[in-house]
N, CA, C and O of each residue as an XYZ file, in Angstrom:
748
protein
N     -81.681    -24.781    -50.464
C     -81.010    -24.631    -51.475
C     -82.489    -25.923    -52.489
O     -83.022    -27.031    -52.436
N     -82.444    -24.763    -53.189
C     -83.727    -26.053    -54.560
C     -82.497    -26.736    -55.522
O     -81.297    -26.465    -55.519
N     -83.142    -27.586    -56.231
C     -82.181    -28.848    -56.746
C     -82.600    -28.512    -58.433
O     -81.938    -28.929    -59.383
N     -83.570    -27.855    -58.522
C     -83.758    -27.135    -60.126
C     -83.129    -25.643    -60.263
O     -82.592    -25.091    -59.302
N     -83.212    -25.206    -61.189
C     -82.261    -24.634    -61.557
C     -83.082    -23.626    -62.901
O     -83.156    -22.421    -63.143
N     -83.489    -24.610    -63.406
C     -84.186    -23.913    -64.497
C     -83.107    -23.651    -65.577
O     -83.463    -23.516    -66.748
N     -82.063    -23.590    -65.298
C     -81.066    -23.140    -66.438
C     -80.570    -24.169    -67.306
O     -79.523    -24.067    -67.946
N     -81.588    -25.489    -67.323
C     -81.253    -26.631    -68.660
C     -82.492    -26.562    -69.264
O     -82.718    -27.565    -69.941
N     -83.557    -25.574    -69.266
C     -84.779    -25.881    -69.964
C     -85.040    -25.622    -71.254
O     -86.027    -26.054    -71.851
N     -83.870    -24.666    -71.897
C     -83.548    -24.840    -73.334
C     -82.887    -25.828    -74.301
O     -82.727    -25.746    -75.519
N     -82.454    -27.047    -73.189
C     -81.992    -27.989    -73.454
C     -80.427    -27.161    -73.433
O     -80.569    -26.445    -74.424
N     -79.383    -26.924    -73.025
C     -78.308    -26.428    -72.793
C     -77.675    -27.165    -71.177
O     -78.508    -27.373    -70.296
N     -76.693    -27.392    -71.009
C     -76.445    -27.414    -69.576
C     -74.880    -26.772    -69.652
O     -74.181    -26.316    -70.558
N     -74.720    -26.989    -68.193
C     -72.465    -26.959    -67.705
C     -72.025    -27.331    -67.957
O     -72.534    -28.446    -68.075
N     -70.812    -27.335    -68.382
C     -69.731    -28.022    -68.446
C     -68.794    -27.398    -66.919
O     -69.092    -26.344    -66.358
N     -67.704    -28.281    -66.488
C     -67.195    -26.746    -65.293
C     -66.344    -25.896    -66.031
O     -65.731    -26.272    -67.030
N     -66.285    -24.559    -65.475
C     -66.299    -23.598    -65.503
C     -66.527    -22.643    -66.291
O     -65.943    -21.640    -66.705
N     -68.103    -23.477    -66.495
C     -69.008    -22.931    -66.776
C     -69.625    -22.444    -68.284
O     -70.473    -21.555    -68.357
N     -69.040    -23.204    -69.576
C     -69.254    -23.563    -70.494
C     -70.572    -24.033    -70.918
O     -70.993    -25.138    -70.578
N     -71.163    -23.309    -71.573
C     -73.063    -24.128    -71.972
C     -72.963    -24.494    -72.941
O     -72.763    -23.883    -73.991
N     -73.150    -26.103    -72.642
C     -72.993    -26.566    -74.439
C     -74.422    -27.607    -74.565
O     -74.907    -28.161    -73.579
N     -74.883    -27.722    -75.734
C     -76.194    -28.665    -75.362
C     -76.315    -30.376    -75.228
O     -75.848    -31.268    -75.935
N     -76.949    -30.404    -74.301
C     -77.373    -31.335    -73.259
C     -76.643    -32.875    -74.233
O     -76.320    -33.867    -73.581
N     -76.484    -32.858    -75.679
C     -76.554    -33.954    -76.168
C     -74.888    -33.519    -77.042
O     -74.264    -34.120    -77.917
N     -74.704    -32.645    -76.547
C     -72.575    -33.284    -76.615
C     -72.205    -34.427    -76.426
O     -72.800    -35.433    -76.042
N     -70.904    -34.177    -76.793
C     -70.396    -35.506    -76.833
C     -69.811    -35.716    -75.502
O     -69.617    -36.858    -75.085
N     -69.515    -34.643    -74.796
C     -68.730    -34.578    -73.664
C     -69.776    -34.422    -72.534
O     -69.492    -34.660    -71.361
N     -71.067    -33.987    -72.964
C     -72.442    -34.460    -71.496
C     -72.957    -36.018    -71.596
O     -73.619    -36.474    -70.664
N     -72.714    -36.643    -72.480
C     -72.975    -37.973    -73.266
C     -72.060    -38.839    -72.332
O     -72.402    -39.586    -71.415
N     -70.757    -38.533    -72.824
C     -69.636    -39.373    -71.540
C     -69.927    -39.693    -70.126
O     -70.076    -40.755    -69.521
N     -69.969    -38.098    -69.693
C     -69.349    -37.826    -68.588
C     -71.083    -38.530    -68.192
O     -70.796    -39.369    -67.338
N     -72.419    -38.588    -68.354
C     -73.805    -39.098    -68.210
C     -73.781    -40.650    -68.982
O     -74.836    -41.279    -68.903
N     -73.011    -41.085    -69.479
C     -73.051    -42.133    -69.033
C     -72.295    -42.621    -68.285
O     -72.547    -43.813    -68.107
N     -71.393    -42.229    -67.701
C     -70.874    -42.564    -66.271
C     -71.485    -42.273    -64.799
O     -71.316    -43.007    -63.825
N     -72.029    -41.389    -64.812
C     -72.882    -41.381    -64.206
C     -74.163    -42.436    -63.991
O     -74.572    -42.753    -62.874
N     -74.813    -42.999    -65.435
C     -75.596    -44.171    -65.060
C     -74.881    -44.997    -64.792
O     -75.041    -45.049    -63.572
N     -73.836    -46.067    -65.143
C     -73.048    -46.580    -65.273
C     -72.920    -46.620    -63.094
O     -73.055    -47.734    -62.588
N     -72.701    -45.517    -62.220
C     -71.886    -45.493    -61.300
C     -73.591    -46.030    -60.871
O     -73.671    -47.143    -60.350
N     -74.871    -45.256    -61.091
C     -75.741    -45.751    -60.524
C     -76.251    -47.123    -60.364
O     -76.508    -47.557    -59.241
N     -76.462    -48.055    -61.771
C     -75.894    -48.990    -61.537
C     -75.268    -49.966    -60.942
O     -75.867    -51.009    -60.677
N     -74.014    -49.791    -60.648
C     -73.216    -50.235    -59.513
C     -74.027    -50.046    -58.199
O     -74.666    -50.967    -57.689
N     -73.986    -49.307    -57.897
C     -75.384    -48.668    -56.613
C     -76.602    -49.846    -56.438
O     -77.181    -50.268    -55.437
N     -76.694    -50.111    -57.592
C     -78.114    -50.890    -56.986
C     -77.527    -52.200    -56.962
O     -77.865    -52.948    -56.046
N     -76.340    -52.774    -58.197
C     -75.822    -53.912    -57.892
C     -75.415    -54.615    -55.716
O     -75.671    -55.579    -54.994
N     -74.826    -53.544    -55.671
C     -74.124    -53.419    -54.768
C     -75.564    -53.623    -52.909
O     -75.538    -54.195    -51.819
N     -76.652    -52.597    -53.802
C     -77.717    -53.018    -52.845
C     -78.467    -54.176    -52.484
O     -79.159    -54.426    -51.498
N     -78.066    -55.063    -53.879
C     -78.465    -56.434    -54.274
C     -77.648    -57.043    -53.313
O     -78.385    -57.602    -52.500
N     -76.484    -57.192    -53.033
C     -75.812    -57.738    -51.782
C     -76.132    -58.145    -50.250
O     -76.070    -57.480    -49.216
N     -76.475    -59.411    -50.480
C     -77.225    -59.549    -49.016
C     -76.069    -60.503    -48.024
O     -74.886    -60.840    -47.970
N     -77.240    -60.623    -47.396
C     -76.309    -62.230    -46.199
C     -76.416    -63.406    -47.004
O     -75.574    -64.187    -46.560
N     -77.160    -64.046    -48.176
C     -76.770    -65.268    -48.996
C     -75.441    -65.714    -49.237
O     -75.072    -66.888    -49.268
N     -74.653    -64.560    -49.428
C     -73.366    -64.351    -49.740
C     -72.515    -65.282    -48.760
O     -72.689    -64.902    -47.602
N     -71.817    -66.165    -48.826
C     -70.649    -67.123    -48.452
C     -69.517    -66.602    -48.104
O     -68.516    -67.303    -48.252
N     -69.350    -65.011    -47.457
C     -68.091    -64.789    -47.170
C     -68.080    -63.954    -45.569
O     -68.906    -63.521    -44.765
N     -67.218    -64.011    -45.652
C     -66.964    -63.156    -44.090
C     -66.928    -61.683    -44.408
O     -66.575    -60.932    -45.317
N     -67.601    -61.631    -42.910
C     -67.950    -60.068    -42.791
C     -66.653    -58.643    -43.127
O     -67.005    -57.522    -43.493
N     -65.377    -58.999    -42.924
C     -63.970    -58.735    -43.291
C     -64.285    -58.983    -44.745
O     -64.413    -57.957    -45.413
N     -64.471    -60.383    -45.513
C     -64.648    -60.107    -46.881
C     -65.878    -59.176    -47.504
O     -65.611    -58.755    -48.629
N     -67.131    -58.790    -47.002
C     -68.089    -58.523    -47.800
C     -67.818    -56.699    -47.169
O     -68.311    -55.796    -47.845
N     -66.964    -56.323    -45.784
C     -66.957    -54.918    -45.828
C     -65.662    -54.521    -46.913
O     -65.749    -53.365    -47.327
N     -64.542    -55.263    -47.404
C     -63.691    -54.821    -47.563
C     -64.388    -54.475    -49.698
O     -64.071    -53.685    -50.587
N     -65.347    -55.563    -49.563
C     -65.841    -55.233    -51.070
C     -66.404    -53.806    -51.285
O     -66.452    -53.092    -52.287
N     -66.829    -53.627    -49.958
C     -68.145    -52.320    -50.165
C     -67.315    -51.314    -50.488
O     -67.700    -50.549    -51.372
N     -65.709    -51.032    -49.717
C     -65.265    -50.306    -49.297
C     -64.602    -50.335    -51.070
O     -64.631    -49.286    -51.714
N     -64.134    -51.413    -51.596
C     -63.715    -51.126    -53.034
C     -64.708    -50.573    -54.154
O     -64.435    -49.923    -55.163
N     -65.737    -50.947    -53.760
C     -67.014    -50.043    -54.167
C     -67.044    -48.882    -54.335
O     -67.011    -48.326    -55.433
N     -67.097    -48.463    -53.486
C     -67.269    -47.039    -52.941
C     -66.145    -46.227    -53.519
O     -66.292    -45.081    -53.942
N     -64.906    -46.956    -53.509
C     -63.935    -45.961    -54.126
C     -64.315    -46.010    -55.586
O     -64.194    -45.020    -56.307
N     -64.919    -47.537    -56.153
C     -64.757    -47.328    -57.920
C     -65.656    -45.959    -58.215
O     -65.482    -44.996    -58.962
N     -66.791    -46.364    -57.194
C     -67.636    -44.867    -57.521
C     -67.531    -43.680    -57.024
O     -68.473    -42.903    -57.180
N     -66.627    -43.366    -56.476
C     -66.243    -42.272    -56.572
C     -65.328    -41.348    -57.490
O     -65.332    -40.212    -57.965
N     -64.442    -42.639    -57.461
C     -63.572    -42.259    -59.067
C     -64.300    -41.936    -60.493
O     -64.029    -41.247    -61.476
N     -65.264    -42.714    -60.129
C     -66.062    -42.550    -61.678
C     -66.780    -41.033    -61.488
O     -67.393    -40.541    -62.436
N     -66.703    -40.577    -60.656
C     -66.931    -38.941    -60.393
C     -65.703    -38.583    -60.794
O     -65.736    -37.426    -61.212
N     -65.070    -38.866    -60.828
C     -63.086    -38.652    -61.163
C     -63.008    -38.144    -62.686
O     -62.703    -37.114    -63.286
N     -63.510    -39.603    -63.007
C     -63.606    -39.207    -64.466
C     -64.977    -38.684    -65.042
O     -64.874    -37.689    -65.760
N     -65.983    -39.085    -64.888
C     -67.051    -37.898    -64.880
C     -66.561    -35.962    -65.074
O     -66.839    -35.393    -66.128
N     -65.904    -35.262    -64.013
C     -64.747    -34.153    -63.681
C     -64.042    -34.157    -65.384
O     -64.266    -33.539    -66.425
N     -63.332    -34.962    -65.046
C     -62.075    -34.989    -66.733
C     -63.121    -35.209    -68.020
O     -62.915    -34.670    -69.107
N     -63.978    -35.853    -67.821
C     -64.861    -35.050    -69.267
C     -65.669    -34.680    -69.174
O     -66.549    -35.061    -69.945
N     -66.061    -33.395    -67.899
C     -66.866    -32.440    -67.826
C     -65.806    -31.248    -67.995
O     -66.205    -30.109    -67.754
N     -64.555    -31.434    -68.374
C     -63.436    -29.878    -68.161
C     -63.509    -29.740    -68.847
O     -64.224    -30.576    -69.398
N     -62.969    -28.630    -69.784
C     -63.251    -28.248    -71.497
C     -61.905    -28.203    -71.760
O     -61.104    -27.788    -70.922
N     -61.554    -28.627    -72.948
C     -59.989    -28.653    -73.123
C     -59.140    -27.138    -72.745
O     -59.544    -26.012    -73.036
N     -58.150    -27.407    -72.180
C     -57.753    -26.242    -72.160
C     -57.648    -25.984    -70.459
O     -56.847    -25.218    -69.924
N     -58.308    -26.529    -70.005
C     -58.955    -26.324    -68.250
C     -57.720    -26.800    -67.989
O     -56.922    -27.430    -68.683
N     -57.673    -26.191    -66.298
C     -57.198    -27.503    -65.098
C     -58.506    -28.353    -64.616
O     -59.576    -27.830    -64.305
N     -58.151    -30.208    -64.604
C     -58.806    -30.748    -64.292
C     -58.264    -30.650    -62.860
O     -57.095    -30.573    -62.484
N     -59.833    -30.682    -61.893
C     -59.944    -30.500    -60.367
C     -59.304    -31.797    -59.817
O     -58.237    -31.882    -59.209
N     -60.420    -33.093    -60.247
C     -59.852    -34.453    -59.597
C     -59.456    -34.960    -60.871
O     -60.296    -35.100    -61.760
N     -58.319    -35.232    -61.034
C     -57.872    -35.591    -62.008
C     -57.085    -37.278    -62.089
O     -55.899    -37.034    -61.867
N     -57.163    -38.116    -62.205
C     -57.372    -39.425    -62.234
C     -55.832    -39.543    -62.742
O     -55.316    -38.827    -63.600
N     -55.340    -40.381    -62.175
C     -53.637    -41.055    -61.775
C     -53.297    -43.030    -62.560
O     -53.916    -44.086    -62.432
N     -52.419    -42.755    -63.085
C     -51.877    -43.910    -63.258
C     -52.228    -44.929    -62.449
O     -52.741    -45.977    -62.840
N     -51.873    -44.559    -60.934
C     -51.977    -45.287    -59.704
C     -53.822    -45.640    -59.560
O     -54.290    -46.516    -58.832
N     -54.435    -44.933    -60.236
C     -55.692    -45.880    -60.266
C     -55.959    -46.755    -61.250
O     -56.911    -47.514    -61.071
N     -55.367    -46.827    -62.211
C     -55.363    -47.863    -63.102
C     -54.720    -49.017    -62.752
O     -55.269    -50.071    -63.072
N     -53.571    -49.059    -62.106
C     -52.705    -49.660    -61.422
C     -53.759    -50.389    -60.002
O     -53.580    -51.607    -59.963
N     -54.242    -50.149    -59.471
C     -54.685    -50.557    -58.555
C     -56.022    -51.109    -58.456
O     -56.576    -51.440    -57.408
N     -56.633    -51.202    -59.966
C     -57.781    -51.702    -60.648
C     -57.061    -52.995    -60.695
O     -57.595    -54.049    -60.353
N     -55.737    -52.896    -61.160
C     -55.149    -53.950    -61.803
C     -54.825    -55.045    -60.962
O     -54.984    -56.186    -61.396
N     -54.271    -54.798    -59.498
C     -54.168    -55.626    -58.681
C     -55.750    -56.095    -57.922
O     -55.840    -57.136    -57.273
N     -56.435    -55.547    -58.043
C     -57.902    -56.145    -57.337
C     -57.863    -57.041    -57.970
O     -57.369    -58.046    -57.459
N     -58.403    -57.121    -59.498
C     -58.151    -57.730    -60.526
C     -57.647    -59.059    -60.419
O     -58.409    -59.997    -60.652
N     -56.293    -59.286    -60.051
C     -55.506    -60.293    -59.803
C     -55.841    -60.688    -58.559
O     -55.617    -61.865    -58.277
N     -56.375    -59.910    -57.665
C     -56.482    -60.520    -56.340
C     -57.906    -61.630    -56.488
O     -57.958    -62.656    -55.809
N     -58.783    -61.323    -57.267
C     -60.069    -61.584    -56.701
C     -60.281    -62.797    -57.933
O     -60.834    -63.885    -57.771
N     -59.732    -62.319    -59.076
C     -59.227    -63.902    -60.202
C     -58.159    -64.557    -59.400
O     -57.723    -65.368    -60.217
N     -57.661    -64.669    -58.620
C     -57.018    -65.958    -57.774
C     -57.901    -66.776    -57.232
O     -57.406    -67.830    -56.831
N     -59.401    -66.616    -57.034
C     -59.640    -67.451    -56.727
C     -60.818    -68.148    -57.401
O     -61.687    -68.875    -56.920
N     -60.552    -67.616    -58.971
C     -61.688    -68.232    -59.445
C     -61.332    -69.080    -60.540
O     -60.257    -69.024    -61.137
N     -62.105    -69.727    -60.739
C     -62.129    -71.196    -62.508
C     -61.352    -70.197    -63.608
O     -61.550    -68.989    -63.737
N     -60.641    -70.828    -64.181
C     -60.023    -70.441    -65.911
C     -61.179    -70.466    -66.292
O     -61.997    -71.341    -66.005
N     -61.491    -68.860    -67.440
C     -62.691    -68.833    -68.435
C     -62.242    -69.676    -69.683
O     -61.296    -69.384    -70.415
N     -63.049    -70.742    -69.807
C     -62.723    -71.657    -71.119
C     -63.500    -71.068    -72.296
O     -63.209    -71.070    -73.492
N     -64.495    -70.595    -71.700
C     -65.225    -70.084    -72.931
C     -66.262    -68.528    -72.369
O     -66.287    -67.818    -71.364
N     -67.042    -68.589    -73.761
C     -67.637    -66.734    -73.254
C     -68.636    -67.202    -71.568
O     -68.268    -68.248    -71.033
N     -69.367    -66.703    -71.133
C     -69.799    -66.301    -70.135
C     -70.840    -65.505    -70.382
O     -70.714    -64.712    -71.315
N     -72.036    -65.521    -69.659
C     -73.069    -65.329    -70.018
C     -73.222    -63.932    -69.179
O     -72.222    -63.888    -68.462
N     -73.955    -62.874    -68.967
C     -74.078    -62.183    -67.784
C     -75.431    -62.542    -67.220
O     -76.534    -62.550    -67.767
N     -75.090    -62.816    -66.065
C     -76.257    -63.469    -64.971
C     -76.065    -64.171    -63.348
O     -74.937    -63.944    -62.910
N     -76.624    -64.675    -62.751
C     -76.760    -65.238    -61.479
C     -76.488    -64.662    -60.808
O     -76.276    -63.654    -61.482
N     -76.201    -64.323    -59.536
C     -76.621    -63.379    -58.424
C     -76.996    -62.574    -58.669
O     -76.195    -61.948    -59.364
N     -78.399    -61.775    -58.436
C     -78.235    -60.376    -58.735
C     -77.592    -58.979    -58.769
O     -77.613    -57.988    -59.499
N     -77.044    -59.360    -57.689
C     -75.448    -58.375    -57.666
C     -74.736    -58.685    -58.876
O     -74.210    -57.665    -59.320
N     -74.528    -59.661    -59.549
C     -73.701    -60.074    -60.149
C     -73.946    -59.765    -61.680
O     -73.070    -59.680    -62.542
N     -74.801    -59.669    -61.786
C     -75.698    -58.807    -63.249
C     -75.844    -57.614    -63.159
O     -75.948    -57.004    -64.223
N     -75.899    -56.950    -62.061
C     -75.633    -56.139    -62.237
C     -74.774    -55.106    -62.449
O     -74.924    -53.963    -62.880
N     -73.867    -55.720    -62.070
C     -72.131    -55.362    -61.953
C     -71.627    -55.913    -63.460
O     -70.748    -55.309    -64.075
N     -72.288    -57.151    -64.002
C     -72.312    -57.203    -65.806
C     -72.747    -55.858    -66.310
O     -71.964    -55.153    -66.945
N     -74.229    -55.407    -65.990
C     -74.796    -54.441    -66.632
C     -73.980    -53.337    -66.492
O     -73.967    -52.499    -67.393
N     -73.127    -53.166    -65.262
C     -72.656    -51.389    -64.928
C     -71.189    -51.676    -66.015
O     -70.569    -50.731    -66.503
N     -70.891    -52.838    -66.207
C     -69.632    -53.341    -66.727
C     -69.870    -52.672    -68.658
O     -69.080    -51.984    -69.305
N     -71.222    -53.218    -69.081
C     -72.075    -52.841    -70.488
C     -71.694    -51.353    -70.696
O     -71.127    -50.647    -71.530
N     -72.196    -51.271    -69.710
C     -72.363    -49.071    -69.140
C     -70.806    -48.868    -69.549
O     -70.385    -48.380    -70.598
N     -70.186    -49.283    -68.639
C     -68.689    -48.259    -68.562
C     -68.062    -48.520    -70.185
O     -67.451    -47.612    -70.748
N     -68.277    -49.782    -70.814
C     -67.517    -50.055    -72.473
C     -68.320    -49.144    -73.177
O     -67.687    -48.696    -74.134
N     -69.997    -48.468    -73.057
C     -70.328    -47.834    -73.842
C     -69.550    -46.268    -73.078
O     -69.053    -45.548    -73.943
N     -69.472    -45.949    -72.223
C     -68.691    -44.419    -71.931
C     -67.439    -44.419    -72.510
O     -66.763    -43.392    -72.564
N     -67.016    -45.639    -73.013
C     -65.559    -45.915    -72.734
C     -65.649    -44.922    -74.397
O     -65.197    -43.810    -74.672
N     -66.707    -46.273    -75.529
C     -66.616    -45.590    -76.990
C     -67.128    -44.265    -76.930
O     -66.979    -43.536    -77.911
N     -67.679    -43.877    -75.970
C     -68.074    -42.337    -76.249
C     -66.542    -41.578    -76.181
O     -66.249    -40.772    -77.064
N     -65.681    -41.856    -75.188
C     -65.242    -40.980    -74.699
C     -63.541    -40.986    -75.652
O     -62.519    -40.344    -75.412
N     -63.796    -41.835    -76.580
C     -62.880    -42.058    -77.851
C     -62.866    -40.811    -78.774
O     -62.089    -40.593    -79.704
N     -63.561    -40.284    -78.469
C     -64.073    -39.314    -79.752
C     -64.197    -38.119    -78.937
O     -64.917    -37.244    -79.418
N     -63.591    -37.856    -77.671
C     -62.370    -36.773    -77.444
C     -61.146    -37.247    -76.440
O     -60.797    -36.915    -75.308
N     -60.877    -37.782    -77.000
C     -59.258    -38.637    -76.594
C     -58.352    -37.713    -76.684
O     -57.491    -37.712    -75.805
N     -58.285    -36.611    -77.825
C     -57.241    -35.376    -77.332
C     -57.481    -34.557    -76.915
O     -56.692    -33.612    -76.892
N     -58.770    -34.493    -76.336
C     -59.169    -33.338    -75.087
C     -59.180    -33.473    -74.017
O     -59.470    -32.595    -73.204
N     -58.636    -35.435    -73.587
C     -58.956    -35.716    -72.177
C     -57.428    -36.298    -72.094
O     -56.743    -36.592    -73.074
N     -56.950    -36.429    -70.420
C     -56.193    -37.517    -70.137
C     -56.335    -39.115    -70.992
O     -57.356    -39.752    -71.248
N     -54.591    -39.502    -71.354
C     -55.263    -41.121    -71.925
C     -55.336    -41.873    -70.167
O     -55.769    -43.016    -70.019
N     -55.012    -41.310    -69.370
C     -55.553    -42.411    -68.230
C     -57.275    -42.484    -68.249
O     -57.951    -43.407    -67.793
N     -57.676    -41.485    -68.779
C     -59.229    -41.611    -68.603
C     -59.664    -43.040    -69.289
O     -60.091    -43.855    -68.472
N     -59.631    -43.397    -70.411
C     -59.506    -44.335    -71.314
C     -59.396    -45.006    -70.861
O     -60.362    -45.613    -70.399
N     -57.942    -45.450    -70.628
C     -57.709    -46.803    -69.489
C     -57.917    -47.273    -68.394
O     -57.578    -48.406    -68.051
N     -58.741    -46.131    -67.429
C     -59.386    -46.194    -66.422
C     -60.272    -47.367    -67.080
O     -60.121    -48.583    -67.197
N     -61.293    -46.422    -67.466
C     -62.443    -47.224    -68.486
C     -62.506    -48.537    -68.841
O     -63.335    -49.448    -68.812
N     -61.481    -48.376    -69.156
C     -61.380    -49.686    -70.224
C     -60.579    -51.202    -68.671
O     -60.446    -52.414    -68.843
N     -60.281    -50.443    -67.501
C     -59.731    -51.267    -66.767
C     -61.033    -51.992    -65.890
O     -61.259    -53.115    -65.438
N     -61.842    -50.487    -65.931
C     -62.706    -51.148    -64.566
C     -63.931    -51.312    -65.666
O     -64.815    -50.458    -65.598
N     -64.033    -52.146    -66.482
C     -64.837    -52.712    -66.950
C     -64.546    -53.957    -66.736
O     -65.419    -54.674    -66.247
N     -63.092    -54.569    -67.093
C     -62.685    -55.894    -66.795
C     -62.756    -56.073    -64.949
O     -63.159    -57.145    -64.496
N     -62.275    -54.780    -63.860
C     -62.616    -55.119    -62.653
C     -63.651    -55.908    -62.592
O     -63.668    -57.041    -62.112
N     -65.204    -54.878    -63.446
C     -66.505    -55.150    -62.803
C     -66.680    -56.486    -63.548
O     -67.671    -56.981    -63.011
N     -66.143    -57.535    -64.728
C     -66.658    -58.568    -65.119
C     -66.005    -59.460    -63.899
O     -66.690    -60.483    -63.911
N     -65.289    -59.555    -63.134
C     -64.024    -60.313    -62.586
C     -64.861    -60.300    -61.467
O     -64.969    -61.393    -60.911
N     -65.569    -59.240    -60.918
C     -66.322    -59.103    -59.325
C     -67.393    -60.090    -59.982
O     -67.593    -61.296    -59.834
N     -67.983    -59.145    -60.739
C     -69.448    -60.081    -61.193
C     -69.273    -61.708    -60.629
O     -69.904    -62.327    -59.772
N     -68.324    -62.035    -61.359
C     -67.400    -63.629    -61.298
C     -67.562    -64.367    -60.046
O     -68.036    -65.460    -59.735
N     -66.889    -63.192    -59.312
C     -66.258    -63.347    -57.886
C     -67.754    -63.366    -57.365
O     -67.524    -63.929    -56.295
N     -69.026    -63.168    -57.357
C     -69.742    -62.380    -56.630
C     -70.782    -64.171    -56.526
O     -71.210    -64.762    -55.535
N     -70.882    -64.652    -58.532
C     -71.369    -65.862    -58.726
C     -70.458    -67.031    -57.814
O     -70.961    -67.846    -57.041
N     -69.477    -66.934    -58.017
C     -68.622    -67.588    -57.155
C     -69.096    -68.228    -55.585
O     -69.380    -69.324    -55.103
N     -68.978    -66.745    -55.127
C     -69.154    -67.223    -53.677
C     -70.741    -67.142    -53.575
O     -70.998    -68.033    -52.766
N     -71.346    -66.848    -53.767
C     -72.724    -67.086    -53.881
C     -73.167    -68.607    -54.428
O     -74.324    -69.022    -54.360
N     -72.219    -69.244    -54.895
C     -72.713    -70.821    -55.413
C     -73.599    -70.921    -56.452
O     -74.218    -71.936    -56.770
N     -73.670    -69.340    -57.218
C     -74.039    -69.465    -58.653
C     -73.694    -70.235    -59.743
O     -72.585    -69.892    -60.153
N     -73.961    -70.728    -60.095
C     -73.356    -70.976    -61.912
C     -73.396    -70.513    -62.896
O     -74.416    -70.379    -63.573
N     -71.955    -70.064    -63.274
C     -71.953    -69.325    -64.461
C     -72.639    -69.382    -65.480
O     -72.037    -70.234    -66.134
N     -73.678    -68.993    -66.205
C     -74.491    -69.446    -67.622
C     -73.266    -69.357    -68.368
O     -72.577    -68.343    -68.256
N     -72.937    -70.248    -69.073
C     -71.903    -70.606    -70.379
C     -72.508    -70.895    -72.079
O     -73.181    -71.759    -72.642
N     -71.987    -69.932    -72.363
C     -72.698    -69.552    -74.015
C     -72.784    -70.924    -74.401
O     -71.986    -71.674    -73.840
N     -73.567    -71.421    -75.227
C     -73.729    -72.135    -76.122
C     -73.282    -72.361    -77.474
O     -73.868    -71.650    -78.290
N     -72.567    -73.007    -77.868
C     -72.367    -73.057    -79.189
C     -73.039    -73.775    -80.233
O     -72.746    -74.941    -80.497
N     -74.380    -72.799    -81.148
C     -75.413    -74.147    -81.537
C     -75.186    -73.941    -82.746
O     -74.681    -72.827    -82.887
N     -75.326    -74.525    -83.769
C     -75.153    -74.769    -85.204
C     -76.408    -74.472    -85.967
O     -76.438    -74.623    -87.188
């Protein structure tokens, strides 16, 4: 099977169900930004090396969680790529949001409380997850433009996912013994 179709050479692409739209359509921008975040998450995961001081069991659990996040981002993309009034094949559920909340709480139990703003950085995997977090925030801002056409769970999931990525980035810095870079207020 060829990877190229030539059907997008005129600046259009297909949504789910075949509706053709310009490649700069708000839906394409929204699901494309989710795809960008997914790639950033994959890059961050690839930065996880043996220098982290966590058990093989914890590393396996983490990779499994991140794979689930990446797969659910495809579900988000599916919802964003489905035209209004059409059935969404891979619907997000409120349990997906509550699952992220539970994971946030579990990872955060091990972290010192936040007393000031934290700058993105530290371990390469943590820095990558911070980048993915900001991309998810952009996807959320874009998706708001079509909020009346999508499930509100999509916006909740994106909002919670950025929180999750923030906490996981902090956790990676914690287990890798990287100091968090704190914002210094200067006058």
